N, C-alpha and C positions, 0 to 999 in steps of 0.2 A: 181173497180179493184185496186189492190195494186200495186203502182208504184215502180220501181227499182231505182228512182232518189236518194234515200238515202239523203234527205235533213237533215242537222244537226238540232236536235230539239231545240237548243238554241245557242246563241252567243251574243257578245257585239253589233254586227250589224246584222240585218236581211238581208240587201242587200247593196252592194257597187257597184256603177257605175263608169266606167272610160270613160271620154269623154270631149268634149270641151263645155265651156259655151259661149253663145252668147247673144246679146241683139237685140231684134226684134222691129223695128219701124213700127207701125201699124196706118195708116191714116183712118182706118175703111172702109167704102164703097167708099171713094174718091180715084181715081187713083193717084199714086205718082206725076204724071206730073201736077196735079191740087191741090195737098195737101197744106194746110196751117198750119196744126198741126198734131201731131202723139201721140198715146199712146206708152208706152215703156214696153215691156215684156221681162223678163229674161227667157232664154230657153236653149235648147241643147237636141238632141234626146236621149242621154244617161242620162243626168241630169233629164229630165222630169220624167223618170220612178222612180228615187229615190225620187224626190219631191212629186210625186203623192202618193207613198207608205207611205211617212212620214206624209203628210198633211191630206189626206183622210183616209188612212187605219191605221194610228197611229203606223207604224212600225219604227224601228231604222235603218236609212239609212245614207249613206255617198256618197260623190262625190270625185273622184281623178281627178285632173285637173290642168290647169295652171291659174295663177292669175297675173294681171298686177297692179303695184302700181301707180294708177292715179285715178281721180274721177270716171270714168266709172267702173273701177275695184271695187271701194268702193261701188258703187251702186249695182253692180251685187252681191257682197259678202253679202250685206245687205239683198237682196232678197233670197239668199241661206239660210241665218240664219232664215228668216221669214218663210220659208217653213219647217223648222225643220230638215234640212239636215246638218250633220257633214261634214266639208271640210278638205281634205288633199291637200293643195296647194303647187305647185312649183312656187315660186314667181319670177317675172321678173320686173326690173325697167323700167320705161317709159322715153324715151329721151326728151320728151316734144314736139316733132315734128312728128317723123316718127313711133314711136311705141317702142316695139311691142304693139299690140292692142288686146282688146277683140273684136271678130268678130261682124260685124253688118249684120243683115238679114232684108231685106225690104219686106213687104208682106201686100198688101191691101186685103180686104176680098171679093172683088167682090160683085155682086148682081144679082140675077136672071139669065139671059142668059150670063152675063159677068163674066168670070171665075176669080178667084184670080190670082195674078201675084207675083211670088217670085223671088228676085234676091239678090245678096250678095255683101258685101265688106269684104273679108277674107284676104286682103293684110297684110302681116307681122303679122299673127295671132300667139299669144303666144302659144296656144295649139299645133300648128303644129311644134313647136320647141322641144316638149317633146321627149326624147330619152331614151333608156334603161339605167338604173342606176340613173335616176332622181328621182324615187319614192322609198321611204323606205317601201317596201312591208311587211317587218317584223312588222313595226309599224301599218300598215293598218290592218293586220290580227291578231294582238297581242291578242285581247280579244275573238277571234273567229268570223267568218263571215259565214252566212248560204248560201248566194247566191252572185255571182259575175256577173255583166252585162256590156257589151260593145256593139259596133255596127259599121256598115259600114260607117256612117258619119265621125266618128273619124278616122277610118282606111283610109279614102280617103284624109286626109289633108296633108300628107307628106310621105316621104320614111321611116321616123322613127316611125310614130305613130303605124303602124301595129306591129312593134317590141315591142313597149310598151304594146300593147294589149296582145301579146303572153306572154310577161313577167308576166303580171297580171294574165292571165289565168293559167299559170304554177304555180304561187304562190297560186292561188285559189285551184287548184287540190291538191297541197301539203298540204293544210290546210283542205281538205275535203269539200270545198264549191261546190255547184252546179254552173255550168257556162252556161250563156245564151248569145245569140248574135242576134241582130236585123240587118238583112242585109241592110235595109233602103237605097236601091240603089238610088243615086242622080246623074243623068247624068251630070248635070252642074259641079259637084265637081270632078267626076272621069275623065271627059273629059280632065282636065288639067294635069292628071298624068298617061295617058295611056289608058283611056277609059275602056270599058267592059272587055277587055282582061286582063288588069292590075287588075281590081276589082276581077275577077275570080281567078287569080293567088294568090292574097292576101287572099281572103276569103277561098279558098280551103285549104290553109295551116293552117288557124286558126280553121277550122272545126274539126281537130283532138282533140281539147280540149272542144268542145261544147256538152252540154247535151240537151239544149232547144234552138231551132232555131225559130226565128220569121221572117216571110217574105211572101209576096204575090207572085202571079205568075210571075210578072215582076221581082221582087227581085230574085227569084229562077232562072229565065232564064238569066237575064243580070248580076246579081251579083254573081251567082254560076255556071252558064253554064249548068243548067239542061234543057234538051230538053223538049219542051212543045208545045202546040198549038199556033196559032197566037194570039197575045195579044188582038186583037179586037174580043174577043169571043162573042158569041151570047148573053150571059147573065153573068153579073158580079157576080150574086148571085148563079150561078151553081158551086158547089164545086167539081164536077167530075174531072176536069183537075187538080185542086190543090191537091187533094188526090193522083192522079196518079204521079204527080211531087214530092210529099212528099215521096212516096214509093221509087222513083228513087233516091232522095237525101239521104235517109237513107241507101239505097243499096250501094251508093258510100261512105257514111260516117256513118258506122254502129254504132258508139258510140252515135249518136244523138238519143235521146229517144222520143222527142216531136217536132213537127213542127206545128206552129199555125199562123193564120193571120185573119185580118178583111176582110169582103166582103162588097163592097160598089157600089151601082148603083147610079150614079149621074144624076138626072133628071134636076136639075138646081143648081146653086151655093147654094141655100138655102133649097133645097129639095133632100134628099138622102134616098134610101132604104139601110138598114144597117143590117149586120149579122156578124157572125164570125165562124170559123171552126178550128178544131185541129185534128191532127193525133197523137195519143198517144200510143206508143208501140204496133202498129198494129191495134188499134181500132180507129174508126173515130167518131167525134162528130160535131154537127152543132147547133149553137145557134138559137133562134127565129129570125125572120125578123121584123123590125119595120121601120116606116117612121120617118125620122128626119127632124125637122125644124132647120136648121143649122144657128147659129150665127157666129161662127168662127171655121172652120174645122181644123186649124193647131193644131197638138198635139193629135188628136183623136186616131191615131195608138199607140202612147206612152201611152195614157190612157187605151187602151185595154190591152197592155202588162202589165201595172202595176196591173190592176185588176186580170188578169189571173195569174200572179206570186203570188199575194196576196192569191188567192184561194189555190194554191199549197203549199205555205208556211204555210197557216192556216190548212192544212190537209184536205181540201175539195176534193171531187171527181173530176175527170177530167171534167165531165159534168157541175158540179156546178162552178168550176173554170172558165170554158169557159163562162158561163152566167155572172159571175161577171166581167170578162174582157169586154164582150160585153156591159153590162149595164154601166160600168164606162166610156168606150169610147164614148157611146152615150151621156151620161150626159155631158162629157167634151166639146162636140161641142156646148153646150148651153151657155157656158161661154166665155167671151173675154180672149184672151191670150192662152198660150201654156200649162199651168199647171192647175191642178184641183181646183175647188171651191166646190166640192161635199163633202158630208160626207159618211162614210161607211154605215150608216143607210139608206141613200137615195139610195145608190148603191144596197144594199141587197133588199130593197123594190122593186126597178125597176126590178131586176133580178128575183124576185118572181112574177112579173106580175103587179106591181104597176102602177098607172096612174098619170096624171098631175092635178088631182083634187086639189083644194086649201086645204092647211093644216092649220087648225085653232086651 
């Protein structure tokens, strides 16, 4: 089917993401209360999409965010460069004691019947200070941008970050870019600034600029206020409720052309059944189901979004775009950290039915 997204055929940047950068401390399968060492991953729900598209899919991407002038900021900036992502930073000096800071996320991987545990230190976070007028959107969009992306994690950080998102979305619309938004509802973050009621108020206002919406049933219910079934549904792989909720979301926000998400049935921390679905301008699509042996589940949803967006940017059909997102998200769970280590060739092979047979 021919989409009405009207993605610009070219631009200096294929995608620009707006969001916060974080560093994640990962003790592997050891719980933090017993940890003696940690791996360090650079992440951010919105950044991960830009990083995956640049590193795996070889697109030209950028991140608009805050940066702090201290060693952790330098480390994070180095990782951004290493992933091939252009940065548009608003810089903040560090006072040497209290910040502002690059947020820290703590997340062990769990093991078997023991689930991963995620908690945060986002005190005095630099990205939460961003406000309208801080970003030179004319500079960001100067050479042309095909796609603009942001999400609910950044929206939850302060009273000003939703205003920055709206400002970026308006600039994107003025320059002809497609706009996507990942609801990414995080109860621990929204609880501090008004809970689900506040999240819905913010997200509903932003929806008037959104073309492509990413979010699962919980995101749609708690992040957007869409009525749906009990979240403890009989099967996490049954797309019926999601498609019904997508129809309702589009009815309330008719400018949204696509709603997509992953489907995941968690049998244990390391064994998941995995699929993905998309509602595309009235048509419904479902990816295959595969069984995942999960190394690190963090970032799988962002991996799906990146692969799905890549397919659409590359002119693939909705069905093939969904398979690319499904395949990349699946592969991402086999790597440590939040961002990709896959190649586009591996993604395409898996999307076409490839296997884990050794490559010689």
